[in-house]
Every structure is written in structure tokens, then in C-alpha cells.
C-alpha positions as CSV (number, residue, x, y, z in Angstrom):
1,X,15.3,-57.5,-86.9
2,X,17.6,-57.7,-83.9
3,X,17.9,-61.2,-82.4
4,X,20.0,-62.3,-79.4
5,X,20.9,-65.9,-78.9
6,X,20.8,-67.0,-75.3
7,X,22.6,-70.2,-74.4
8,X,22.2,-71.5,-70.8
9,X,25.1,-73.9,-70.1
10,X,26.0,-76.1,-67.1
11,X,29.2,-78.1,-67.3
12,X,29.2,-78.0,-71.1
13,X,32.9,-77.3,-71.9
14,X,33.0,-80.3,-74.2
15,X,29.8,-79.6,-76.2
16,X,29.5,-75.8,-76.2
17,X,32.4,-75.1,-78.7
18,X,30.6,-76.9,-81.6
19,X,27.5,-74.8,-80.9
20,X,29.4,-71.5,-80.8
21,X,31.5,-72.4,-83.9
22,X,28.3,-72.9,-85.8
23,X,26.7,-69.5,-84.9
24,X,29.6,-67.2,-84.2
25,X,29.5,-65.6,-87.7
26,X,25.8,-65.8,-88.2
27,X,24.6,-62.4,-89.5
28,X,21.1,-63.1,-88.4
29,X,22.1,-62.9,-84.8
30,X,23.1,-59.5,-83.5
31,X,24.3,-60.9,-80.1
32,X,25.3,-64.2,-78.6
33,X,25.1,-64.6,-74.8
34,X,26.3,-67.7,-72.9
35,X,25.0,-68.0,-69.4
36,X,27.3,-70.1,-67.3
37,X,25.0,-71.6,-64.7
38,X,27.5,-72.2,-61.9
39,X,29.5,-74.8,-63.8
40,X,32.4,-76.6,-62.1
41,X,34.3,-77.2,-65.3
42,X,35.7,-74.8,-68.0
43,X,32.4,-73.8,-69.6
44,X,33.0,-70.1,-68.9
45,X,36.6,-70.1,-70.2
46,X,35.6,-71.9,-73.3
47,X,32.8,-69.4,-74.0
48,X,35.1,-66.4,-73.5
49,X,37.5,-67.7,-76.1
50,X,34.8,-66.9,-78.7
51,X,34.8,-63.2,-77.6
52,X,31.1,-63.2,-76.9
53,X,29.1,-62.0,-73.9
54,X,29.4,-64.5,-71.0
55,X,27.4,-64.2,-67.8
56,X,28.7,-66.2,-64.8
57,X,26.1,-67.1,-62.3
58,X,27.5,-67.6,-58.7
59,X,25.9,-71.0,-58.3
60,X,23.7,-73.5,-60.2
61,X,20.3,-71.7,-60.3
62,X,18.7,-73.8,-63.0
63,X,17.9,-73.4,-66.6
64,X,15.0,-71.0,-66.1
65,X,17.1,-68.5,-64.1
66,X,20.0,-68.8,-66.6
67,X,17.6,-68.1,-69.5
68,X,16.2,-65.0,-67.7
69,X,19.7,-63.7,-66.8
70,X,20.5,-63.8,-70.5
71,X,17.3,-62.1,-71.5
72,X,17.8,-59.3,-69.0
73,X,21.3,-58.8,-70.4
74,X,20.1,-57.7,-73.8
75,X,17.7,-55.2,-75.3
76,X,17.1,-57.2,-78.5
77,X,13.4,-57.5,-79.2
78,X,13.7,-61.2,-80.2
79,X,15.4,-64.0,-78.2
80,X,16.6,-67.2,-79.6
81,X,17.1,-70.0,-77.1
82,X,19.6,-72.7,-77.9
83,X,20.8,-75.7,-75.9
84,X,24.5,-75.9,-75.2
85,X,24.8,-79.6,-76.1
86,X,23.5,-79.5,-79.7
87,X,25.1,-81.7,-82.3
88,X,24.9,-80.8,-86.0
89,X,23.7,-77.2,-85.6
90,X,24.0,-75.2,-88.8
91,X,23.2,-71.7,-90.0
92,X,20.2,-73.2,-91.9
93,X,18.7,-74.2,-88.6
94,X,19.0,-70.6,-87.3
95,X,17.4,-69.2,-90.4
96,X,14.6,-71.8,-90.3
97,X,13.7,-70.8,-86.7
98,X,13.6,-67.2,-87.6
99,X,11.7,-67.3,-90.9
100,X,8.1,-67.7,-89.5
101,X,8.8,-64.7,-87.2
102,X,10.2,-62.6,-90.1
103,X,7.1,-63.4,-92.2
104,X,4.8,-62.4,-89.4
105,X,3.4,-65.9,-89.2
106,X,4.4,-66.5,-85.6
107,X,5.3,-64.9,-82.3
108,X,7.1,-68.0,-81.1
109,X,8.8,-70.8,-83.0
110,X,9.8,-74.2,-81.6
111,X,12.4,-76.4,-83.2
112,X,11.6,-80.1,-83.8
113,X,14.5,-82.5,-84.5
114,X,14.2,-84.6,-87.7
115,X,16.6,-87.1,-89.2
116,X,19.0,-86.9,-86.3
117,X,18.9,-89.7,-83.8
118,X,15.9,-91.9,-83.1
119,X,15.8,-91.2,-79.4
120,X,16.0,-87.5,-79.6
121,X,13.7,-87.3,-82.6
122,X,11.0,-89.4,-80.8
123,X,11.4,-87.3,-77.6
124,X,10.8,-84.1,-79.4
125,X,7.8,-85.4,-81.4
126,X,6.1,-86.7,-78.2
127,X,6.8,-83.7,-76.1
128,X,7.3,-80.6,-78.4
129,X,6.3,-78.3,-75.5
130,X,9.6,-79.2,-73.8
131,X,11.9,-78.4,-76.7
132,X,14.7,-75.9,-76.0
133,X,15.3,-74.4,-79.5
134,X,13.0,-71.4,-79.8
135,X,12.6,-67.8,-80.9
136,X,10.4,-65.7,-78.8
137,X,9.5,-62.0,-78.5
138,X,11.5,-60.5,-75.6
139,X,8.3,-58.9,-74.1
140,X,6.9,-62.3,-73.5
141,X,9.8,-63.1,-71.2
142,X,9.4,-59.9,-69.3
143,X,5.8,-60.8,-68.5
144,X,7.1,-64.1,-67.0
145,X,9.1,-63.4,-63.9
146,X,8.2,-66.9,-62.7
147,X,10.7,-68.3,-65.2
148,X,13.4,-67.5,-62.6
149,X,12.1,-70.4,-60.5
150,X,11.1,-72.8,-63.2
151,X,14.5,-74.6,-63.6
152,X,14.1,-77.3,-66.3
153,X,10.4,-76.4,-66.5
154,X,11.2,-73.2,-68.4
155,X,10.2,-74.6,-71.8
156,X,6.9,-76.1,-70.6
157,X,6.2,-72.8,-68.8
158,X,6.7,-70.8,-72.0
159,X,4.5,-73.3,-73.9
160,X,1.8,-73.0,-71.3
161,X,1.9,-69.2,-71.3
162,X,1.8,-69.1,-75.1
163,X,-1.3,-71.3,-75.1
164,X,-3.0,-69.2,-72.4
165,X,-2.4,-66.0,-74.3
166,X,-3.3,-67.4,-77.7
167,X,0.2,-66.6,-79.0
168,X,0.9,-67.9,-82.5
169,X,3.4,-70.8,-82.3
170,X,4.9,-72.5,-85.3
171,X,6.8,-75.8,-85.1
172,X,9.9,-75.8,-87.3
173,X,11.6,-79.1,-88.4
174,X,15.3,-79.0,-87.9
175,X,17.0,-81.6,-90.2
176,X,20.0,-83.7,-89.1
177,X,20.4,-82.2,-85.6
178,X,20.5,-83.9,-82.2
179,X,22.0,-83.4,-78.8
180,X,24.1,-85.2,-76.3
181,X,22.0,-87.1,-73.8
182,X,22.6,-86.9,-70.0
183,X,23.6,-90.6,-69.9
184,X,26.3,-89.9,-72.4
185,X,27.6,-86.9,-70.5
186,X,27.5,-88.4,-67.0
187,X,27.5,-92.2,-67.4
188,X,24.3,-94.3,-67.3
189,X,23.6,-94.2,-63.5
190,X,24.4,-90.5,-62.9
191,X,22.8,-89.6,-66.2
192,X,19.6,-91.4,-65.3
193,X,19.5,-89.7,-62.0
194,X,20.0,-86.3,-63.7
195,X,17.2,-87.2,-66.2
196,X,14.8,-88.1,-63.4
197,X,15.6,-84.9,-61.6
198,X,14.9,-83.0,-64.8
199,X,11.5,-84.6,-65.3
200,X,10.7,-83.9,-61.7
201,X,11.5,-80.2,-62.2
202,X,9.3,-80.2,-65.3
203,X,6.4,-81.7,-63.4
204,X,6.9,-79.2,-60.5
205,X,6.7,-76.3,-63.0
206,X,3.0,-77.2,-63.7
207,X,2.3,-75.8,-60.2
208,X,3.7,-72.4,-61.2
209,X,0.9,-69.9,-61.4
210,X,1.0,-68.0,-64.7
211,X,0.5,-64.3,-64.7
212,X,-2.8,-62.9,-66.0
213,X,-3.0,-61.5,-69.5
214,X,-1.0,-58.3,-69.6
């Protein structure tokens, strides 16, 4: 079973290394692709130090476009999406996300944080359709060219499409994992502005017309 991990990253030079250290020797992943989404910091240089595939986008095109750039750069039949700011990622989390796919119980898995931090745990419980840790068949992505324009609405768009097609989705609990919040990265004011922008992009993605059943 060939699985490519796609990690969209925008100004994540501080957080990306701990994610890559956790998965660089993971035998379950046949390929790791970091998509540098027009970062102004050293995200690209940090990723290249790990001797993995790095795609540098010319400007900040948004999470959806970054994800699709990574998907188009691999022929692996399964894609694992991972956020670049995860804290506490372990090989066990990778295997947990893959197991329902391997057993034929799911065509998409979605990771749900547990026993991490209260704020991120609660957020993921309340809005699991927005969670960024997933494993999905590549063919599903190729049916969704609209993802290029979805920006932070990429996860919601994937969830909507899965529901529309009746794709089997399994939620997987990921123990003792969390992620760095925008307010921690950018400071409270700038982080809050970035968070509100993210929510706005998610809401806008609801207007994206999904393609008909292939």
C-alpha cells in the first residue's frame, strides 16, 4: 500500500522540523512532500534539510491549492494530509490513521485529537469536518479540482464531498497530540485576525459547487 504524506506549510520553519522528525523514517509512508505555500521565512530550507520532496509555490495560494500541488506531485494511490504545526506527532498516529484503510473499513480517515490540550481537543470534537489529519484515496482528490480555490475550506470541502458520495469515513482518535495555535505563532491580535480570516475562508467554501458523482 503506497501512501504519500502531503504537508502544506506557510511560515512554519519553527514547527515543521518536529513533524518531519517524527515521520521521516516511517516505513508506512512511501513518500513525504512538503508544499511551501509562498512562505516568507525559512520553511523551504528547513524542509530541504530532511532530503524530502519540497514544492515551492510562487506565492501564498492557500491551503487547498498547496494540498492539490502535493497530490499532483505523486502517483501514490493514498494521500495522508498532515498539518505542519503538529505537536506530539508519533509513528503510532500515522499507523492509527492508516489502519481502517488497510482493513477495508474506510475510504477516508479523519484524526481527532484526544488527551492533548483542552482547546484543540474541544475544537476537533465540535468540528471534526475541519480536521486536517486525514488519509484519502488519491482518486477522490482528482475528482475535486475545486480544491485549488478552497483555501482553508479544503477540509470542509473534502468532508462535504465524502458525504455527498457516501464515502465511508472513520474518525480515529489520536492520543496526546495537539498543534500550535495562530495566536501563539503570531501574537494575540495578529493571530486572532488570522483565525477570523481562516473561518471566513471556511464559510466561503460552502458556496463551492461540488462536482456530480463521477
